[in-house]
Steps between C-alpha positions, in 0.01 A plus 500: 500500500556817699480303821752251365732786396472663842579165667802452280616849575454443876683169475788664315521774759495240774784307328699820458451586867601149600804510277599843647446365851688184426794695352651565844401152621660350192813708555511378863462141387772535247729664762433213742575256219835672434576501872416134528723415202778713654462327838516158322822604338633624841374183660660288235833677535484459878426128454798476261726686743391267786550193284860613418569566871379144589705353219816698590469412873466128426150466624362360177776237482447400865123469452548297180733259679257448787207448267695254285601315818137482605402383157763226507403367843393137474228560760332831514535659848183552695580875544667652196555836681699324781704320231583828333587661835733204589659505160557875519652467844222653709442358840165386632333745737574267794867503410500877482350523851760265646776693329367826651502342842851365453614841374362670817668244725833548323471876529442456876798266529714751313399786732578282802840411357582862424408594866726221627786619282459855625494366860814294445675796340412709811648230729818480295539878505451507881773244565 
């Protein structure tokens, strides 16, 4: 009986020590839990703010229209992303490259025209 009492006392002391040691750990867990809940609230408010921004700027309506258009297509397009890009007015990457080349050519033509204008102005002023 004495051995059982000593074992019970040792177990109680061990539990008290564990509880004392877990006190700070428990407090840290509780603090992390509060921080997580706070970050969820912050995250939720950021999501709501972003949703309002998208709605106010018309993005949600535009996306809804394109998705409804895709849904109503008699034949599903092979590439839904290309369909969305076309519907939203984005050019294909090949089109973008040709537009860049054309833009550079036009800039060069403009520079040449400006030089010719300056040259002609110089000739007129000399006469």
